[in-house]
C-alpha positions in Angstrom: 76.2 64.1 174.8 77.3 63.7 178.5 80.1 66.1 178.0 77.8 68.7 176.5 75.4 68.3 179.4 78.2 68.7 182.0 79.3 71.9 180.2 75.7 73.3 180.2 75.4 72.5 183.9 78.6 74.3 184.7 77.5 77.4 182.6 74.2 77.6 184.5 75.5 76.7 187.9 74.4 79.5 190.3 77.7 79.5 192.1 79.7 79.8 188.8 77.4 82.7 187.7 77.9 84.4 191.0 81.6 84.1 190.8 81.7 85.6 187.3 79.4 88.4 188.4 81.7 89.2 191.4 84.7 89.2 189.1 83.1 91.5 186.6 82.0 93.9 189.4 85.5 93.9 190.8 87.0 94.6 187.4 84.5 97.4 186.9 85.5 99.0 190.2 89.2 98.6 189.4 88.6 100.2 185.9 87.1 103.2 187.6 90.0 103.7 190.0 92.6 103.1 187.3 91.0 105.4 184.8 91.1 108.2 187.4 94.8 107.4 188.2 95.7 107.5 184.5 94.3 111.0 184.0 97.0 112.6 186.2 99.8 110.0 185.8 103.2 111.1 184.4 104.5 109.4 181.3 105.9 105.9 182.0 109.6 105.6 182.4 111.4 104.0 179.4 114.9 103.5 178.2 116.3 102.8 181.7 119.4 100.7 180.8 122.5 102.7 182.0 124.2 104.5 179.1 126.5 107.3 178.1 125.8 109.9 175.3 129.0 109.7 173.3 128.0 112.3 170.7 125.0 114.6 169.9 124.6 116.6 166.8 121.2 118.0 165.9 118.9 115.1 165.2 121.6 112.5 165.8 122.6 111.0 169.1 125.1 108.2 169.6 124.7 106.1 172.8 126.9 103.6 174.5 125.3 101.2 177.0 127.1 100.1 180.1 128.3 96.5 180.3 126.2 94.1 182.3 128.5 91.0 182.0 131.9 90.2 183.3 133.1 89.0 179.9 132.2 91.0 176.7 132.4 89.9 173.1 135.2 91.5 171.1 133.1 92.9 168.2 130.8 95.7 169.3 127.2 96.1 168.1 126.0 99.4 166.6 122.2 99.6 166.4 120.8 102.0 163.8 117.2 103.1 164.4 114.7 104.4 161.8 114.9 108.3 161.8 111.1 108.4 162.5 111.4 106.5 165.8 113.0 106.8 169.2 115.4 104.0 170.0 113.9 103.2 173.4 111.6 100.8 171.7 114.6 98.5 172.1 114.8 99.3 175.8 111.3 99.7 177.1 111.7 98.5 180.7 113.8 95.8 182.6 112.7 92.4 181.4 111.3 93.9 178.2 114.5 95.3 176.8 116.5 93.9 173.8 119.3 96.2 174.9 119.3 94.7 178.4 119.2 91.2 177.0 122.2 91.8 174.7 124.2 93.4 177.5 123.5 90.5 179.8 124.6 88.1 177.1 127.9 89.9 176.9 127.7 92.2 173.9 129.1 95.7 173.8 126.1 97.8 172.6 126.0 101.2 170.9 123.0 102.9 169.3 122.3 105.6 166.7 119.2 107.3 168.2 117.3 110.3 166.8 115.6 113.5 167.9 113.2 115.9 166.1 115.2 117.4 163.2 115.7 121.2 163.6 114.7 123.7 161.0 118.4 124.1 160.1 118.4 120.4 159.2 115.6 120.6 156.6 118.2 120.1 153.9 119.4 116.7 155.2 119.1 113.9 152.7 119.3 110.1 152.8 122.8 110.6 151.4 123.7 112.4 154.7 122.5 109.6 156.8 124.3 106.9 154.7 127.6 108.8 153.9 128.0 111.2 156.9 126.1 110.2 160.0 126.7 106.4 159.9 130.4 106.5 158.9 131.0 109.1 161.6 129.3 107.0 164.3 131.2 103.9 163.1 134.5 105.8 163.6 133.4 106.9 167.0 132.5 103.4 168.0 135.9 102.1 166.8 137.7 104.8 168.8 135.6 104.2 172.0 135.8 100.4 171.9 139.3 100.1 170.6 138.1 97.6 167.9 138.3 98.0 164.1 135.4 95.6 163.3 131.7 96.2 164.2 128.4 94.4 163.7 125.8 96.7 162.2 122.1 96.1 163.2 119.5 98.2 161.5 115.7 98.3 162.2 113.3 99.2 159.4 114.6 102.4 157.7 117.7 102.0 159.9 118.2 98.7 158.1 117.8 100.5 154.8 120.5 103.0 155.8 122.8 100.2 157.0 122.2 98.2 153.8 123.0 101.2 151.6 126.1 102.0 153.5 127.4 98.4 153.3 126.8 98.1 149.6 128.9 101.3 149.1 131.6 100.2 151.6 131.9 96.4 151.0 135.5 96.3 152.3 134.9 98.6 155.3 134.8 97.8 159.0 131.5 96.0 159.2 132.0 92.4 160.1 128.3 91.4 160.3 125.1 93.0 159.0 121.8 92.4 160.7 118.5 93.9 159.5 115.0 93.8 161.0 112.0 94.3 158.6 114.0 96.3 156.1 112.1 97.6 153.0 113.6 96.8 149.5 110.7 96.4 147.0 108.6 99.5 147.6 106.0 98.5 145.0 104.7 96.3 147.8 104.0 99.3 150.1 100.9 100.0 148.1 99.1 102.6 150.3 102.3 104.6 150.9 102.9 104.6 147.1 99.4 105.8 146.4 99.8 108.6 149.0 102.9 109.8 147.2 101.8 109.2 143.6 103.2 112.1 141.6 99.9 112.4 139.8 98.4 114.1 142.8 101.3 114.8 145.2 104.1 117.3 144.4 106.8 116.3 146.8 109.1 119.2 145.7 106.4 121.8 146.4 105.6 120.1 149.7 109.2 120.1 150.9 109.8 123.6 149.7 106.8 125.0 151.5 106.7 122.9 154.7 110.4 122.2 155.3 110.6 119.3 157.7 107.8 116.8 157.5 105.9 117.2 160.8 105.6 114.2 163.1 101.8 114.4 163.0 102.0 113.6 159.2 104.3 110.7 159.8 101.9 109.3 162.4 98.9 109.9 160.2 100.6 107.9 157.4 101.2 104.9 159.7 97.7 105.1 161.1 96.2 105.1 157.6 97.5 101.6 157.2 95.2 100.5 160.1 92.5 103.1 160.5 90.8 101.4 163.5 94.0 100.5 165.4 93.9 103.4 167.8 90.2 102.9 168.7 90.8 99.1 169.0 93.7 99.8 171.3 91.6 102.1 173.5 88.9 99.5 173.8 91.4 96.8 174.8 92.9 99.2 177.3 89.4 99.8 178.9 88.8 96.0 179.0 92.1 95.5 180.7 92.3 98.5 183.0 92.2 96.1 186.0 95.4 94.4 184.7 98.4 96.5 185.9 100.9 94.7 183.6 98.7 95.2 180.5 98.3 98.9 181.4 102.0 99.4 181.9 102.8 97.8 178.6 100.1 99.7 176.8 101.2 103.1 178.2 104.9 102.5 177.2 103.9 101.6 173.7 101.5 104.6 173.5 104.3 106.9 174.6 106.6 105.5 171.9 103.9 106.0 169.3 103.1 109.5 170.5 106.8 110.4 170.2 107.1 109.6 166.5 109.6 111.9 164.9 109.4 114.2 161.9 111.7 113.9 158.9 114.0 116.4 157.3 112.5 117.8 154.1 115.4 116.7 152.0 115.3 113.2 153.3 111.5 113.0 152.7 111.9 114.4 149.2 114.7 112.0 148.2 113.1 108.8 149.6 109.7 109.7 148.2 111.1 110.2 144.7 113.7 107.4 144.6 112.1 104.7 146.7 108.3 105.3 146.7 107.8 106.7 143.2 110.7 105.1 141.2 111.3 102.0 143.3 114.9 102.6 142.4 116.6 100.3 145.0 114.6 97.3 143.8 115.1 98.2 140.1 118.9 98.6 140.6 119.0 102.3 139.5 119.3 104.0 142.9 122.2 106.3 143.5 123.6 107.5 146.8 126.4 110.1 146.7 126.5 109.7 142.9 127.2 105.9 143.2 124.9 103.1 142.0 123.7 100.9 144.9 124.5 97.3 144.1 123.2 94.9 146.8 125.3 92.1 145.4 128.4 93.9 146.7 127.4 93.0 150.2 129.4 89.9 151.1 129.6 90.0 154.9 127.7 87.5 157.0 124.1 88.7 157.0 120.9 88.0 159.0 117.5 89.4 158.1 114.5 89.0 160.4 111.2 89.3 158.6 107.8 89.9 160.4 105.2 87.6 158.9 102.3 90.0 159.8 104.1 93.3 159.2 101.6 95.9 158.1 104.2 98.7 157.6 106.9 96.8 155.7 105.1 93.7 154.3 107.2 90.6 154.2 107.0 90.6 150.4 108.6 94.1 150.5 111.6 93.0 152.6 112.2 89.5 151.3 114.3 90.5 148.2 117.1 91.7 150.6 118.5 88.2 151.3 118.0 87.1 147.7 120.0 90.0 146.3 123.0 90.3 148.7 126.2 88.6 147.6 127.0 87.0 151.0 127.5 83.3 151.1 126.8 83.3 154.8 123.3 84.7 154.9 120.2 83.8 156.8 116.6 84.9 156.7 114.3 84.2 159.7 110.5 84.7 159.2 108.8 85.0 162.6 105.1 85.5 163.5 104.5 89.0 164.6 104.1 92.6 163.4 106.5 95.4 162.7 107.0 96.3 166.3 106.2 93.1 168.1 109.0 91.3 166.2 111.5 93.3 168.2 109.7 94.3 171.4 107.2 92.4 173.4 106.5 88.9 174.7 107.0 87.1 171.4 110.2 88.9 170.7 111.6 87.8 174.1 110.8 84.1 173.2 111.7 84.1 169.5 113.7 87.0 168.0 116.1 87.8 170.8 117.4 84.2 171.3 117.6 83.8 167.5 119.7 87.0 167.2 122.0 85.9 170.1 122.5 82.5 168.6 123.4 84.0 165.2 125.7 86.7 166.7 127.6 84.7 169.3 130.1 82.9 167.2 130.5 85.8 164.8 131.4 88.3 167.5 134.7 86.9 168.8 
């Protein structure tokens, strides 16, 4: 009872009330100034780690990041991003950059990044990404680094592309395979499956008439998973306009979301039919380049990082990956966080990045 009385006294203390009132007034004034500043502010800088563009072809860009350590691990890393997203989510700003972290830890880092597909690329399919783009980039990394072996790290659909490639090239140059939030059982992506149900969605007609899937439709699909997310984010921004660090982080993530990429019509057609409608990868009937994809043929050391609260690739959608690969050295890490925060953000800095480094370090020499 005494404790409750003390709490009540503090809550009604005139000095404490005055302090809170002054703080709220100060925050309100700061919000006003900050909101005016944001109206004319240029987009925040992102992707600032020094790098060289090794190759550019249409939607594909291959990057090589400059070393930040005196000693570098022998086996280079090739990051494969999802074709709908710009790769700078892994390199937002100094101190909040997975790329910077890996470079400072002594890794030689390359990335397959993407740009909006051109109209001439409307016919690109998943087969092109798995059998043309990825092998071509691997060869370029080998030539640039002077090493035969590489570690492949795929994020979301980039993990899917990497997994499909490795299942079809089990004796190839990949020494280690790492995937973040990689979809396998598409029956668990219930809303996306309902959106593409052949009963009311003719994907062939759509691809023939529209060509490339516009980025606005990709964004709308993601936002449908959490309809109130944008409004909630704006409310949180208003509440925290006085906090420069919060505003900086919010604007960088907002820029990344606003720069979501469209998809080639052929890629969208194939993934919709094979993955969303037929769940062919999980059912063991998927073909790429005329070959059946057999996940058990993957035998290299493998790490899969699963986001416990992932609303885009639910954990039950990605969990079958580790179960089905044939590797004897395989690890699954389930971490608290969402689809993006698992790789970028404060929790990623504390949890995922050190776990990735710990797993890679003795497999990269």
